[in-house]
N, C-alpha and C positions, 0 to 999 in steps of 0.2 A: 361204538363209544367205548373209550379206554378208560377203564376206573383203576386207580391206582390206590392201594392200601398201604398206608404207612403209618409210624408212630407220629403223634401230633408235636408239634413245636411249640415253644410258648408264644411265637409270633402268631399262631394259628387262633389265639384267643379271642380275639373280636369276631372272627369268622365263625368258630364254634359257637358263640354266644347268639350271632345273628341266626345260625342255623337252628338253634335250640327254638327260638321265638318263632321262625319260619313253619318249624315242624310241629310245634307244640301249640301255636297259636298266641293271640295277645293275651290271654288270661293266664294259661298255664306255661307259656314260653318264658317269660321273665323269671319265674320262680325255679324252672329247671336250669336256666342260665345261670342264676344264682347259686343253685345247689352246685353245680360244675366248678363254678369258681371257688365255693366255699371247700369242697372236695379236695381241690388242687393245693390250698392252704393247710388242709388236715394232716397232720403227721399221723394220725391213727389209720389214714386211708391208705398208706405205704405198707407193702409195695403197690404201685397203682400202674395200669397199663390204659393207656389213651391212645386211641387210633381213630385216624380219619380216611375218609374215602376222598379222593379228589378226580375232578375230570377238566382237564385242560388248566391244572394248578389251582381250580376253584374247589373249595371245602363243600362236598354236596351230603357228606355223612359223617358221623361221629359216634363211638362207642367208648365206654369207661367202665372198666374193671376194678375195683377197690377192694382192700384187705377186709377180709372176714374172720371173725374169731369163733371157734367152735371150742367151748370148754368141757372137757372129758377127764376122766380120772387116770388113764393111762395113754401114752403116746401121743403124737400131734398129728393134727390133719390141717393142712395148708388149704385155704378157700379164700373165694373170692366172690363178690356181688357185681352183677352186672346190672349197672344204672348210670346214667340212661342210655339210650339207643335212639339216635336221630339221623333221619333222611329226608332231605329236602323235598318239599311236596312235589317239585316238578320232573323230579327222579324216582319216586316212590313206585313200587311194583315192578322193579327192575332187576331185584335180586342184590341191591346194593346193602341191604340191613344184613342179608344173610352172609355175604361175602366177609362183611365186619365181623360178626359173631364167628364165622368159621376161622378167619385170621387169629382173633382173639384166643378162641378154643386152641389153636396151634400152639401160639405163643406161651399161654399159661401152662399147656403141658410141658413145653420144654423148660419152664421155669419151675417144674415140679409142684404145680398146684394139683390138689386132689379133689376138690369139688367146686364148682361154680353155682351160684344161686341167681334167680331173677323172679320178679313179681311183675307178671305182664299176662299177654294174652296167650292161653294154652294152646290155641289153634295156630298160632304163628310160632311159639318157641318149641313146640314139641317136634316140630319139623327140623330142628337143629339138635336133636338128641336131649332135650330137657323132658324132665317127668315130674310128675307132683313130689314135693318134698316130704310134706307131713306123713304121708304112708310110709316114707323110710325112716320117721323119727326126728325130722328136722323141723324145727318151729321157727317161724319168722321172727324178727326182732319186736314186731308188735303183733297182737294176734289178728288172724285174717278171718273176715266173717266166713262161716260154714258154706254159704253159697258161693263164694269165691275162692274158696280154700285149693282149687285146682290151679289158681293162678301163681301161688308160691312153689315154684319149680327149682330142681336141681339137676345137675349134669355131673356124674362122676367121671373125671378124667382118668382114674385109677379104678376101674370097677370093684377092686376089694376093697375100697372103703364105703362104698354106698350101703347105707344103712347098719353100720357097724356101732352107731353110738346114737342115742336118743339126747338131743340137746337143742337148746336155743340158740339160734345163730346170732352172734353180736357184730353189729356193722361198725363202720368209722363214725365217729361224734357227729361230724357234718350230715349224715344220713339217718341219724338217729332221733327223729322225730316222726311222731306218730302220723301227722299228715302226709307222709310220704308212703307210707304201708298202708293207704286204703287204695283199694282196688275198685 
């Protein structure tokens, strides 16, 4: 199975939408699909990195990183939020999600992004270098219940930036809805 990771094209929109529905199911999938479309049209999400995984020219995975803002008194920190990550159920558990994360991290480092945040399953994302963000002083855009606080995670692409500021992370307008921040 040859998996190719590349930046998404505008023409991938329908395949990415279908993938979100397949990966997240009939109830959550349309919400995630709409979020992806809304983020694509949201100028506050820029700069944005959208990658797809393909097998035989079919989109089987997608990852989206959008701009995040960390307000602080001095200096600037470039940040992104990983949301969503989807892999087609027929090819899950074959490392495609990990490949998407790793390629995204490589590209974000090259773009001089300092921090990447995600709200997701700690057992999964810690395998790719993410750690709980709250212990480093980074608050999610909306409060995360204490029992799920480890699901709000960060990866420092420049280690010297980790834990240097305590602040609430601000996301793109399309992602700034409380329902997206419930784990």
